[in-house]
C-alpha positions, 0 to 999 in steps of 0.5 A: 145775880147770875150773869150770862156765861155766854157774853162776859164783856161788852162794848162802850161806844156811841157810834152805830153798831153792826153785829156780825155772826155766822149762822151757826152762832145764832142760837148762842146770841141772846138776841133775835134780829130777824125783824130788826134793822139789817145791813147787807154789805156788797163786795166791791168789783175788784180782783180781790173779792174780799177787798172792802175798801169801797164797800157800802151798806144798805139799812132796812128799818123795823118791819112793823113801823112806817118809819122805815128808811133806806140809806147808804152808810160807810163802814168806817163810820160804824163799829163792828162787833164780832163774837169770838168764842163767846165774847163780844169785842170790837172788830176791824174790817180785817177781823171781819174778813177772816171770819168770812168764808172764801167766795162769799159775795155779801155779808149780813150784819145787824144794826143795834143801838150802842146802849144795847151792846152795853147791857146785852150781857145782862139777859139770859136769852133774847128779849121777846116782849118789851112792854110799857104802861101809862106813857101819857104823851111821852113819845120818846120813852115809847120809842125807846123800847122799839129802838133798843129792841127792834126784834122784840114784840112791843106791847103798850099796856094802856094810857098813851093819852093825857098829862104828857109833855108839851107837844108830846101828845100829837107825836104819840098819836102819830107814832101809834097810828103809824104802827097800827094803821096803814097809809089808807087808815086801815088796820095793819093787824100787825103782830109785832106790836100789841096794845091794851086799852087804858081808861084814858084811851077809852075816854079818847076813843069815846070822844072820837065817836061823839060821846058827849061825856067823853068829849067834855072830859077830854077837853076838861083834862086838856085845859086842866093840864094846859095841853089843849093847844095840840087839839086846836093847832094839830087836830084842827078843833075850833073852840070859838063857840066854847070860848063865847059861852065860857066868857058869857056864862062863867065870867059874869057870875064867877066860879068856885072850885079847884081849877088849875088851868093857867095862861092865855089871859084875856080882858073881859069888861076891864078884868083880866082872866085866864081863858084856859081856866074859863074853858076848864070850868065850862067843860067840867060843869057840862061833864058834871051835869051829864054824868052826875046830875039826877033829873029825878031829884027836885030841888026847892027854890031855897036849895036851888039858891044854895046850889047857886051860892056854892057854885058861883062867887058872884050874885049871892042869893039869900037863903030862907032856911036857917039850916041851909044858911048854917051849912053854907057858912060851914062850907065857906069856912072850910073852903077858905081854910083849905085855900089857906093851907094850899097857899102855905104849902105852896110857899113851903120852901120859903120860910119868910113867905110861909110865915107871912102867908100864915100871919095874913091868913090868921088875921083874915080868918080870925072869924072863921077860926073862932067859928070852929070853936062852936063845933070842935073842942078847943084842943082840936082847934088849937091843933089845926092852928098849930099845924097850919103854922108849922107845916113841916117840909117833910112830905110824909109828915105833912101828909100825916098831919093833913090826914089828921086835920081832915078827920077833925074838919069832917066833924064840923059837917054832920051826917044829915048835912052830908046827906042833904049836900050830896042830894042837892049837888046831884039835883043840878039840872034845868027842869029835867034837862041836863044841859041848857040849850046853849050848852047843847048847841056847843056840844053838838058843834064839837061832836060834828067837828070831831066825827068828821075830823080825819085825825079823830077818825084814825084814832077811833079806827086804831082804838077799835082795831088794835086796842084790846081790854086784855092781851095773852102771851105765852112764853114757855109754860107761862101765860102772861096776862096783860091788862090795864087795871083790875078784875072785879073781886069781892073782899075774899078774892073771889071773882065778883059778877058784874051785870051787862045787858041783864046777864052776870059775867065775872073774871076773864068772861067779864073782860071778854064781854066788855070787849064784845061791847066795844067791838059792837060799838066799833062796827056801828061806828065804821058802818056810820062812817062808810054810809055817810062818806058818800051820802048827800047832805040831807041824808048825811045830816040824818045819819049823823043825828041818828048815830049821835042819838044812838051812841049817847042813849046813856052817858056812853059805854066807852066813858063808863069804861074810862071812869066807872067802879065796875070798869076793868080799866078803872075800878074806883068810884070817882067823886069829881062832882064832890071835889068840884062843889065842896071842900075835902074837909066835908068828908065827901071826897073818898073814892072807894076802890074795887077790893082788887086793890086791897086784897089782890094787888096790895101789900096787905093782901093775903096769900089765901085771897090771891090763891083763891083768885088765881084758881078761879082765873086758871079755870077760865084760862084753862091753864095751871094756876102756877103758870099765870103771870098778870101784868097791870098798870094804872097805879103809878109807883113813886120810886120809878120801879114796877111793883110786885104783888100776890107773891110775885104773880102780879107786876104793876109796871106803871112807873110814872113816865110823864112829868106829872107823875115824876118823869121816870117810867120803866120798860118791862122786858120778858126774855125768851125764857120767860124771865122778867126784867125791868129797864129804868127810863128815868133821866136827870130830870126825874123825881128819882134820886137813885135811878139812872137811865138804862138801869136793868133789874131782874125779878128775883123769884125767891125774894119776889123783888126787882134787884138791880143787875150790876 
């Protein structure tokens, strides 16, 4: 990798760094400081105008942030870096004085991070854009790029919400609203920071304006990942009505499904249960009914009893239909064996515990394992038993065996049984009403809280004013297209039309139409807020009811953007219903993706398909196809580095920033010459055994891979 010839040495220091240069040197320095923190040294009033013994410095913060500050610092507490003949080196005040022309009353210096000085020599020109994708509630990692590159344009490529570090989500919210909104809550319309909407962001903004499904999903995920406390403590939501219904509705009947919430144990009728888990169950159940239930499906009494039995662990109801009884038995066995597998994998690092768990499982499930012989060949049953006993510690081998077990298990459920099961679980409603009256009242309570909550109003305003479905940035001849997930295509890489309001749209035109829909919703929301602000109580209630009815005519456009197959923010058929109601061994968990992820953004994609796609996109963007560079996120890498596809023309920069995804993360850095760099944010607590924080990589235009710069 070629080094920058201009700067051949660099400074190791942990002190604040002042960078001095004469005006004529500005073009030689691979960094722009025009909007960064700036230092002005005022000369002391002495006979010698260049006596700096009492000189002080005023600091001015980044132009696009509310986090501006002013203070006075003594120069001896800093390191001054002086550029001499193309080389950076520490400078004394005496060196600085020599560089100053006689008679100057002030000296301008720029304050930069010490870390930046250490890798300054690795870039071919100034860093123009710093971009992070999918930070998921990790404010420190988001702020890192602003701190290290204060003069560069900051670009968030989606998904700042969900699955973050403890306390991180509220700080992230405050950081972003301080950038994109002024003190009155109005948009700053800054061009120093840009944002692309991610699917999790769309869900949050949908919840903020009162979309029922989005509210349920926001709370479901918050309880699932034990991040809900900030919603109560910091955002001011009251969950009392939610808690009361959860205790009544789900503890009395028990519940079945994969729920992960823990903590906040409470005692109900002499039994300790996790309140968090009860709340996860309730919000999930309401979401499933709102999104996946089909009121046109009419279930028989026997089918309703079957549905009850697979949902709840108590108050089992008898079944008359022998075929439903057999299907229920199969589901019970598959669920129990899946539970056994999870227990063994959880104990994988402790051999004795694993063996004990297995032995207990075999004794407990003898009947189930014998039952398998009625539907499988003996060797298939033996394979399942053997692989459960000897689950390998090697993760890749473990995943391989698990896939094989899934293939075997799915043969237990016949195709006709799968069809029947899929229909029954979608018939979960109350005589044409998706939610019960109690559930509707709880949702209404949450809607009223949220739409009148100042914090949520700020998030909604930020979303509608600053978060876009895509951003275009031009550097030199290159047009960089930033988008969160995908553009719908067919199996050959052609732009696939998607219908909106009876009209077909494709490619950039489709993203633009989706943006127009979001803008329309934003206008309706702003009008509602403005009209209801000074309305009298009776009129205000009428306005609230009318707006909520309007926004929830369907399951909500923003919710669809978050989790729909046709959404450019998601691009996948989600099977939350099937994953909650059935075992993965039923064969109902598969989530088909848009062909984008198999023919375009894929290691298996062909050059022909990519060329076809870029030719069509180039026509819409009115640029040369070879001058388009697409930047995506949404798909976290496992090694903490951005991934390259389509012969280098697509870079996915989701590098797993949050702890849920490995505590790694990376910044994409674009230089003024359009060169693509990546900077690792992995630290000692990350899942990466090789990456170090501030490792710098450059995208090699020949190999189409990121290579570390030593």
